[in-house]
C-alpha positions as CSV (number, residue, x, y, z in Angstrom):
1,M,46.3,48.1,-43.4
2,S,46.8,46.5,-39.9
3,S,49.4,43.8,-39.4
4,N,46.5,41.4,-39.0
5,D,45.4,42.1,-42.5
6,K,48.7,40.9,-43.9
7,I,48.3,37.5,-42.3
8,S,46.0,35.0,-44.0
9,S,42.8,33.9,-42.2
10,S,44.3,30.4,-41.8
11,D,47.5,31.6,-40.2
12,R,45.5,34.0,-37.9
13,L,43.5,31.0,-36.7
14,L,46.6,28.9,-36.2
15,L,48.4,31.5,-34.2
16,A,45.4,32.2,-32.0
17,A,45.0,28.5,-31.4
18,I,48.6,28.2,-30.3
19,D,48.4,31.2,-28.0
20,L,45.1,30.1,-26.3
21,V,45.8,26.4,-26.0
22,A,49.3,27.1,-24.6
23,E,47.8,29.4,-22.0
24,R,44.6,27.5,-21.1
25,G,45.0,23.9,-22.4
26,Y,43.2,22.2,-25.2
27,N,40.0,21.5,-23.2
28,G,40.1,25.0,-21.7
29,V,39.5,26.9,-24.9
30,T,36.6,26.7,-27.4
31,T,36.6,27.1,-31.2
32,Q,34.5,30.3,-30.7
33,E,37.2,31.8,-28.5
34,I,39.9,30.9,-31.0
35,A,38.0,32.4,-33.9
36,T,37.2,35.6,-31.9
37,A,40.9,35.9,-30.9
38,A,41.8,35.7,-34.6
39,G,39.2,38.3,-35.5
40,L,37.2,35.8,-37.5
41,S,34.0,33.8,-37.2
42,E,33.7,30.3,-35.9
43,K,32.2,29.3,-39.2
44,T,35.5,30.4,-40.9
45,L,37.5,28.2,-38.5
46,F,35.3,25.2,-39.3
47,R,35.5,26.0,-43.1
48,H,39.3,26.0,-43.0
49,F,40.0,23.2,-40.5
50,G,36.8,21.2,-39.7
51,S,37.7,20.7,-36.0
52,K,39.8,22.1,-33.1
53,Q,42.1,19.1,-33.3
54,N,42.7,19.5,-37.0
55,L,43.4,23.2,-36.4
56,L,46.0,22.4,-33.7
57,E,47.6,19.7,-35.9
58,S,47.7,22.1,-38.8
59,A,49.5,24.6,-36.6
60,F,52.2,22.0,-36.0
61,D,52.5,21.3,-39.7
62,R,52.6,24.9,-40.6
63,F,55.0,26.3,-38.1
64,H,57.4,23.4,-37.3
65,Y,60.9,23.1,-38.6
66,T,60.8,20.5,-41.4
67,E,60.6,22.9,-44.4
68,E,63.2,25.3,-43.1
69,M,65.5,22.5,-42.3
70,K,65.1,21.0,-45.8
71,Q,66.0,24.3,-47.2
72,L,69.1,24.6,-45.0
73,F,70.3,21.1,-46.0
74,S,69.7,21.8,-49.7
75,E,71.2,25.3,-49.9
76,K,73.5,26.2,-47.0
77,L,75.7,23.3,-46.1
78,V,79.5,23.6,-46.8
79,W,80.2,19.9,-46.3
80,E,82.6,20.5,-43.4
81,L,81.3,18.7,-40.3
82,H,81.9,21.3,-37.6
83,A,80.6,24.2,-39.7
84,D,77.6,22.2,-40.9
85,L,76.7,20.9,-37.4
86,L,76.9,24.4,-36.0
87,L,74.6,25.7,-38.7
88,I,72.1,22.8,-38.2
89,S,72.1,23.3,-34.4
90,G,71.7,27.0,-34.6
91,M,68.7,26.7,-37.0
92,Y,67.2,24.0,-34.8
93,H,67.4,26.1,-31.7
94,D,66.1,29.2,-33.4
95,I,63.1,27.4,-34.7
96,M,62.4,25.4,-31.5
97,N,62.7,28.6,-29.4
98,R,60.4,30.4,-31.7
99,N,57.9,27.6,-31.3
100,R,58.1,27.2,-27.6
101,K,54.4,27.4,-27.1
102,M,53.8,24.6,-29.6
103,I,56.3,22.3,-27.9
104,M,54.7,22.9,-24.6
105,I,51.3,22.1,-26.1
106,S,52.7,18.8,-27.6
107,I,54.0,17.7,-24.2
108,K,51.0,18.7,-22.2
109,E,48.2,17.6,-24.6
110,D,49.8,14.4,-25.9
111,R,47.5,12.1,-23.9
112,N,44.3,14.2,-24.5
113,L,44.3,14.0,-28.3
114,P,44.1,10.7,-30.3
115,G,46.8,10.5,-32.9
116,F,48.4,13.8,-31.8
117,R,51.7,12.2,-30.9
118,T,52.0,10.5,-34.3
119,R,51.3,13.8,-36.0
120,T,53.8,15.8,-34.0
121,Q,56.5,13.1,-34.2
122,K,56.7,13.3,-38.0
123,H,58.9,16.5,-37.8
124,P,61.6,15.0,-35.7
125,Q,61.4,11.8,-37.8
126,Q,61.9,13.8,-41.0
127,L,64.8,15.7,-39.5
128,M,66.4,12.4,-38.4
129,E,66.0,11.1,-41.9
130,I,67.7,14.3,-43.3
131,L,70.5,14.0,-40.8
132,T,71.0,10.3,-41.5
133,N,71.4,11.2,-45.2
134,Y,73.8,13.9,-44.4
135,F,76.0,11.6,-42.2
136,T,75.9,9.0,-44.9
137,V,77.1,11.4,-47.6
138,M,79.8,12.8,-45.3
139,S,81.0,9.2,-44.7
140,E,81.1,8.5,-48.4
141,K,83.1,11.7,-49.0
142,G,85.6,10.5,-46.4
143,K,84.8,13.4,-44.0
144,L,83.2,11.2,-41.3
145,L,84.5,8.0,-39.6
146,P,82.6,4.9,-40.7
147,T,79.7,4.7,-38.2
148,N,76.0,4.0,-38.1
149,P,74.6,7.2,-39.8
150,K,71.1,6.6,-38.3
151,L,72.4,6.2,-34.8
152,Q,74.6,9.3,-35.2
153,A,71.6,11.3,-36.5
154,F,69.5,10.2,-33.6
155,T,72.3,11.0,-31.1
156,F,72.8,14.5,-32.6
157,L,69.1,15.2,-32.7
158,M,68.6,14.1,-29.1
159,L,71.6,16.1,-28.0
160,N,70.0,19.2,-29.3
161,F,66.5,18.3,-28.1
162,G,67.9,17.8,-24.6
163,I,69.6,21.2,-24.7
164,F,66.3,22.8,-25.8
165,M,64.2,20.9,-23.2
166,N,66.5,22.0,-20.4
167,N,65.5,25.6,-20.9
168,L,61.9,25.0,-22.1
169,E,60.1,26.3,-19.0
170,A,63.0,28.0,-17.1
171,E,65.5,30.0,-19.1
172,E,68.3,29.8,-16.5
173,N,68.4,26.2,-15.2
174,F,72.2,26.5,-15.3
175,P,73.2,30.1,-14.7
176,G,76.4,31.3,-16.4
177,I,76.1,28.8,-19.3
178,T,74.6,30.2,-22.5
179,L,72.9,28.3,-25.2
180,N,75.6,29.4,-27.7
181,E,78.4,28.0,-25.4
182,V,76.6,24.7,-25.0
183,V,75.9,24.3,-28.7
184,E,79.5,25.2,-29.7
185,E,81.0,22.8,-27.1
186,S,78.6,20.0,-28.1
187,V,79.2,20.4,-31.8
188,S,83.0,20.5,-31.2
189,I,83.0,17.3,-29.2
190,F,80.7,15.6,-31.7
191,A,82.7,16.7,-34.7
192,R,86.1,15.7,-33.1
193,A,84.7,12.3,-32.3
194,L,83.6,11.7,-35.9
195,T,86.2,13.3,-38.0
196,P,88.8,10.9,-39.5
């Protein structure tokens, strides 16, 4: 059994769409080319997704970070600010780096696809809601200075997004500074500023 046989038809189509659209742009690839790259028929693509835009939007829903982050927040937090923020940042960067092609598509194709931005923004908005709840609980436990939890969640999310975006297209924009060092330093500063 080949590795392709272990992946569902839907996931094969989603992965093929991500690869081809990242390489050639949304308008530069046809549904037939996506289906062929996935080893399936165009009829199968339309049966699963109905359109190329639905296929691309489904790829974002399937492979983005919301579900993994929900699991991290429900199962792995230790309710210590520095340790939790390191864990959250580490997971965020792992997922974002794994999904680099999707992020580049969302930036490049935003204007070409009606409603696409709204669809792709739901993941950061959900993560911000999860982070807001986390900061609220930490404040209630007396482990966080009384602040605006929503503003802190937004700030922390944008801090990590900015770090990711810095290296999106060029890995070494700032040679000699590693991702781990930046994350550790940022989390340390953030945690020191908010710890009572």
